[in-house]
C-alpha positions as CSV (number, residue, x, y, z in Angstrom):
1,M,0.0,0.0,0.2
2,S,1.4,3.5,-0.8
3,K,2.1,6.1,1.6
4,K,-0.6,8.3,-0.1
5,I,-3.3,5.6,0.4
6,L,-2.5,4.7,3.7
7,K,-2.6,8.5,4.6
8,N,-6.1,8.6,3.0
9,R,-7.3,5.8,4.7
10,I,-6.1,7.5,8.0
11,F,-8.2,10.5,7.6
12,C,-11.5,8.5,6.6
13,R,-11.0,6.1,9.6
14,R,-10.6,9.2,11.8
15,M,-13.7,10.9,10.5
16,L,-15.7,7.6,10.9
17,M,-14.2,7.3,14.6
18,Y,-15.5,11.1,15.2
19,W,-18.7,10.2,13.9
20,K,-18.9,7.1,16.2
21,A,-18.0,8.9,19.1
22,R,-20.6,11.5,18.6
23,Q,-23.2,8.8,17.9
24,Y,-22.4,6.2,20.5
25,G,-20.1,7.8,23.0
26,L,-16.2,7.5,23.6
27,T,-16.4,4.1,25.4
28,H,-18.8,2.4,22.9
29,P,-17.3,-0.8,21.7
30,K,-17.9,0.4,18.2
31,T,-15.9,3.6,18.8
32,V,-13.3,1.8,20.6
33,K,-12.7,-0.8,17.7
34,C,-12.6,2.0,15.3
35,S,-10.0,3.7,17.3
36,Q,-8.0,0.7,17.6
37,T,-8.1,0.3,13.9
38,L,-7.0,4.1,13.5
39,D,-4.0,3.2,15.9
40,N,-3.1,0.4,13.6
41,L,-3.0,2.7,10.5
42,L,-1.1,5.4,12.5
43,N,1.4,2.8,13.5
44,R,1.8,1.5,9.7
45,Y,2.2,5.1,8.4
46,Q,4.8,5.9,11.2
47,N,6.9,2.9,10.4
48,Y,6.5,3.1,6.6
49,D,9.8,4.5,5.8
50,Q,11.6,2.2,7.9
51,H,9.9,-0.9,6.2
52,C,9.7,0.3,2.5
53,S,13.2,1.6,2.4
């Protein structure tokens, strides 16, 4: 996955997480799962240069 695509997926997941937090609350399992997915994407983005160089 290219860095640009990864960045776009992070943006979309972040927007989805904000929506879920407003809809369900910060501690709802749907919000937490979305947050964990976002964390995973952010970690992949942060480590992208190390693994793709």
